[in-house]
N, C-alpha and C positions, 0 to 999 in steps of 0.2 A: 503495498499499500504507499509506504515511505516512498519507492522507489516512482510510483506512478504520479507522485504528488509532483517529484523534484523533476520527471520529464515535462509536468506539466506546467512549473513554473517556467523551466527553461524554454520551451514552446511558446510562453505566453511574451517572455520577455525578449525573445528573438525576434518574434513578430512585431513589437510595438515596437523597437530599437529599427527596420528595416521597412517599417511601415511609412516613414517621416520622407518627405518628399524633400529632395535638393534641393527645389527652388528657396531663392532670396528669400530673407527673412523669417525662414523655419529652424528651431530650434527644437533641439532634446534636452532636459537639463536631466539629468542622473544624479542621485546625491545615496550615499552610503552610511549604514551604521560605523563607528569604530571598531567591528568585529570584521567587515569589509563586507556583509551582508548586503544590498540594497536598500535603500528605506526608500525613496522614488526614483519614479522615471515618470517627466511629464514631457507632452508637447505643447510646444508656443509657435503662435505665428503672427508677427506684428505684436510681440508682447503678449497674447492673449493665450490664455487655455486653448487647445485648439486639436480633436484627435481625442485618441486611448490616453488616459492617465494610471500608474500603476502606484498604489501606495505599497508598502511590506510592514509586518513585523520584527522587532530584531530576531526572532529565529530564523527568520529567511521566507516565512509562508507568507503569501497576498493578503493583504491587509482589505483591500478595494479596487476594484477597475471601475472608472468611469470616465463613459465619452462625453469631451466637450465639444462645441460649437459657438464660436465669437464669444469665449471663455463664460458658456454658461452649459451646466450638465445637459444633455440630450441624450437619447438611448439609455437602451439597455444598460446598468449596474449590478455590480454582485460586488457583495461584502463577506468577510467568510472569517471565521472565530480564529483565535490564535491558533488553534489546532488544524485550521487546514480545511475545517469541513463548515461548507455554504451557512452562512448567517441570513442572507436575504437578498431577493434577487427586488430591484425596481426599474420603474418607467418614469426617466425625467425628460418634457420637454419645456426648454428653455429656464429652467431652472426649479422649474415644479413640475412635482409629481402629479401624473395624470396618466392612467394603466393600473395596470395589474400590478398590488405590492405586495410578498408574499414571502415569511419571515419564517424561518424551521430553527429546530430544537438543531440543538449543540451534541456534538457524536453521535449522532443517530443518522441511518442511513437514510435521508431525505426527504425527514416524518414533517408535515406543517404543522407549522406553530399557530400562525394570523393568515389568512386571505384576506386581501382589501382591494378595493377599485376604486380608484382617485379618478377625478375629475375636475380640471382646473386647479388643483393642489387642496379639494374639498373630499373627503369620505363620503362615497354613495352606496357603501355596501362594505361591510367586513364580518370579518368569521373567526372567532377563537374556536382550536382545537388544543383536546387536554392531551398532557401528554400520552404516551402508550408505556405499558409495562411488558417487556418482550420475556417470555418463561422460555426456559431451554425445556 
């Protein structure tokens, strides 16, 4: 499982680094923790966030992946627990939640904690699920 996470992180980082255009005024900013692990990988165009930005936990796992357009969160965004499991999936439109938001329990196999639907930043539907006890 840890090996799959390592390959996933490598794939996302590689894709992020090479998806940046070579056109003028496009920059990629990479920050590192003192231990050498990535801290952030952010794309900019004319000084504004543009494209995919990735934040990491100090342990090397991805914290969040957010897409930007004109310095505003736009499109799918994924948030992770420090363990590496998916915490939340959200859809942004011009920095406003718009669409489905799904929150997951930590360290489970994709069990949904809360499912919500947003329209222009307002919750129009939400359902909370109980945690499940898995028996052996």
